N, C-alpha and C positions, 0 to 999 in steps of 0.2 A: 346406280351407274355413277362412276366418278366423274366429277366436273372439274377440269383443270382451270387455272387462272386464264390461260389463253389456249384455245383449241384451233388448229389450222387444218382445213380440209383441202387436199390437193388430189387431183385425178385428171385423167385424160378427158378431152372433149367427149361429152356424151355419157360420162360415168355417173352423172347425177349429183355431183358435189355441191352445186349451187342450191338445188332444192334441199339437200341434206343440211347445208350450212344454215339456211333460213329456218328449217324445222328445229334444228338444234338450238339456235338462238332463242326461238320461242319457248322451247322447253327450259333453257337456262334461265329465262326471265321469271320462271315460276320458282326458281331456287335462289336467285340472287336479285338484289335491288337495282344494281347498275350493270347493264349489259350493252356492249357495243358490237355491232356486226360490221366488219370492215371488208369491203369488196376490193381485193387486190388482183382480181382477174382482169388485167388490163388489156388482154388480147382477144377476149370473147365479146363480140358485139351483139350476141343473141340474148338468151335469157339471163338477166342480171338480178342481183339481189334487190335492185331498185324496183323490179316488177312486183315485189311483195311489200313495198314501202308502207302502204296503208295498214296492213296486218302488223308490221313491225312497230309502227308508231302507236297503234292501239295497245300493244303490249308494253309500251314504255321503253322500247329498244332504240338506241341511237344508231342510225345507219350512216356509215362513212363510205362514200362512193365517189367515183369520178364524176365531175360535172358534166361529162359527156354521156353518162349512162342514160338510156332511154331516149337518145337523140339519133339522128342519122349520121353523126360524126363518129367515125371509127378511128379514134386516136388514143394511143396508150398514154394515160395521164394518171399520175399518182395523186390521190386525194391528200391535200395538205394537212388534214386533221388526223392522219394516220398515227402520228406521234402520240396522240391522246391515249391510244390503246395501251401504251407501255408506261405512261407516266403515273397513272393512278393505280396503286396496288389493290384498291378496293373495287376496281372495275373488272368484270369478267368479259373477256374478248373472244370473239369468234371471227376467224379469217377465212374468206373464200379466195383461194390462191389459184393462179393460172396453172393450167394442166400440162405445161411442157417447160423446157429449160428457159425459154424466152419469158414466159409468164412468171416463172419462179424467181427470176432476177429481182422482181419487185420486193421480195422479202429479204433479199441479200443485204440491203442497206440497213436492215433492222436486226440482223442476225446476232450481233454483239449484245444489243439491248435485250433481245429475247432470251439468250442463254444466261446473261448475268442476272436477270430477274428470276429465272427458274419457274417451275410449275407449269410447263407447257406440254401440249400433246400435238404432234403433227401426224395426221392420219391419211393414209393412202386409200382413196376410194376406188373400188374396182367394180366393174360390171361385166360379167361373163358374156352377156349377150351383145356387147359392142365389139367391133372388129379389133381394135387396138388394145383391148384389155382382156382378151380371152386366151392369150398366149403367154406362157410363163417367161419366155425369153424377152418378149416385148415389155412385159411388166418390170422385169429386172432392169432393162434399159431405161424405162420411164423413171423408175425409182432413183437410179444413179444420176440421171440428168437433172432431176428436180433437186436432189440433195446437193449436187455440185453447184448448181446455179444459186440456190437459196442459202447455202452454207449452214443448213439446218438438217439434222437427221430425222428420219421418220421414227415414230415411237409405236406405231400400230397400224392396223388394217381395218377397213370397213367394207363388208360385203354389201354392195348396193345393187346387186344383179336384178334387173327388171326389164320388162317389155312395155314400159310406159303404162298407159291406161288398160292395156290388155293383160297385164300381169296377173297370174293366179298364184295361190299359195304353193301349188305343186311346182310351178316354174322356179320359185325361189328355193324350195326344199331341194330341188334337183341340183342346185349350185353348191351345196354344202361341202361336198368332197373337193370340188375345185377350190373353194375358198380356203379350206384346210391345207391343201397342197401349196397354194400361193404363200400362205403364212409360213409354212415350213421352209419353202425355198428362199424366201426373203428374210427369214429369221425375225419375223415380227409377230406379235400376238394379234389374234383376231379379236378386236375390241367389241365389235357388235355387227349385227346384220340389220339393215334397214328394211322395213316392210311397211307398205301402205296400211294405215290404221284399220281400214275396213277389212283387211285380210287377217287381222289378228283379234277380231272381236270375240269375246268369250274366253274364259280361263282355260277351257279344255284345248282350244286351238292354240292358245298362247303357250301352254305347257308342251304341247306336241312340237311346236316350232322351236322352242328353246332347247329341247333335247337334241335336235339336229343342228340348229344354227347358232346356239349359244345365246348371248345377250341380245335381246330384241329391242330395236328402237322404232317405235311407231312413227310413221312419216305421213304428213299431210302434203299433198301436192298443190302447187300454185300455178302450174301450167299443165293442162290435161292433154293438149294436142301434141303429138309427136313425142320424141324422146325427152326424158328428164335431162337437163343440161347442167 
């Protein structure tokens, strides 16, 4: 699996992008020495990357998040250390971006830096089982809103369709046609399908999933109750 210098995960509320960003940062830390996970989701007061702070710290990952994360203060605040993500070319960055045009504005001020440095991926996270990401027209609108606000274009798609802790392998396999259709409609490559690690134990299961879903990214959850956020 290719690891870009900076990888941005964006998706509508409930798509699971934050869980995915955390898992991806942990995976990246096994490939690279210096990894920063930056929480730019300034409009979501619920599950934040800070909820996985201990796991991230244990893996040597630097977490850059709003000082209001994990408090009862719901205030859109940009972490001042965000610039560090772009200054050091030897640092691998993962960004959890807000899932609508308002949240994507947080990236807009860094768009010039991001594009001048090169080597980035911006991935749209979709979940067929969530109301606002199961319709192609809605997904097209979400994509356009985020790209306009952030001034950065998407480079790929992640199928993160799930039913939280109740998800089975069959549930995810059933979304393969949908994900392929979204990729074709949006003109984006399907980079990977995220699957909870316990669903892809064993080489036989993994090969079967890959035949249908393409590249598989094993996902560990940090919030078992309710939807992945």
